[in-house]
Wavefront OBJ file of the C-alpha trace (Angstrom):
o trace
v 3.420 12.036 5.512
v 0.136 11.009 3.890
v -2.340 8.280 4.727
v -4.941 6.599 2.524
v -7.073 3.471 2.711
v -6.417 0.893 0.015
v -7.922 -2.414 -1.034
v -5.625 -5.037 -2.600
v -7.758 -8.136 -2.329
v -6.327 -10.397 -5.046
v -2.906 -11.879 -5.764
v -2.674 -9.905 -9.015
v -3.555 -6.683 -7.161
v -0.764 -7.342 -4.657
v 1.761 -7.977 -7.452
v 0.737 -4.814 -9.290
v 0.814 -2.730 -6.106
v 4.267 -4.079 -5.135
v 5.648 -3.272 -8.609
v 4.400 0.313 -8.326
v 5.549 0.985 -4.749
v 9.000 -0.561 -5.270
v 9.773 2.075 -7.925
v 9.551 4.799 -5.269
v 12.378 6.047 -3.049
v 10.229 6.920 -0.024
v 9.232 4.492 2.712
v 5.637 3.290 3.062
v 3.869 1.089 5.589
v 0.606 -0.837 5.534
v -1.334 -1.324 8.751
v -4.332 -3.399 9.758
v -5.252 -3.145 13.409
v -2.056 -3.531 15.416
v -0.073 -5.107 12.555
v 2.236 -2.909 10.474
v 4.329 -4.155 7.536
v 6.608 -2.582 4.959
v 4.500 -1.732 1.888
v 7.389 -2.907 -0.317
v 7.361 -6.411 1.198
v 5.253 -8.937 -0.685
v 5.577 -11.435 2.179
v 4.529 -8.769 4.667
v 1.441 -7.868 2.657
v 0.415 -11.514 2.273
v 0.628 -11.893 6.068
v -2.261 -9.394 6.447
v -6.008 -9.911 6.169
v -6.554 -8.633 2.618
v -10.333 -8.939 2.812
v -10.501 -5.578 4.630
v -9.315 -2.107 3.623
v -5.684 -1.470 4.569
v -4.185 1.753 5.932
v -1.289 2.924 3.741
v 1.087 5.453 5.307
v 3.457 7.172 2.897
v 6.479 8.782 4.553
v 6.714 11.625 2.049
v 4.706 14.720 1.185
v 5.801 14.594 -2.459
v 3.814 11.555 -3.558
v 0.982 12.876 -5.728
v 2.239 11.018 -8.812
v 2.416 7.784 -6.786
v -1.149 8.316 -5.515
v -2.289 8.724 -9.128
v -0.591 5.433 -10.038
v -2.322 3.534 -7.218
v -5.687 5.295 -7.603
v -7.424 2.029 -8.562
v -6.519 0.616 -5.121
v -7.586 3.667 -3.080
v -10.884 3.250 -1.223
v -13.036 6.295 -1.955
l 1 2 3 4 5 6 7 8 9 10 11 12 13 14 15 16 17 18 19 20 21 22 23 24 25 26 27 28 29 30 31 32 33 34 35 36 37 38 39 40 41 42 43 44 45 46 47 48 49 50 51 52 53 54 55 56 57 58 59 60 61 62 63 64 65 66 67 68 69 70 71 72 73 74 75 76
């Protein structure tokens, strides 16, 4: 399992992120405070406060290629 902070503040960012994460076979969650949603759910993501960094939890240790694909969303 890996965790990173991401920022997907625009509608286009959400669409791009969803397209990338839906290609993967592993499960992933996004959390803000006490709210946790499926990272593959566009409706779930839009229910969150996107003005703040989000906590992405990837339920796989073999996700380096995925992390490279979403590098533009990762908060450094």
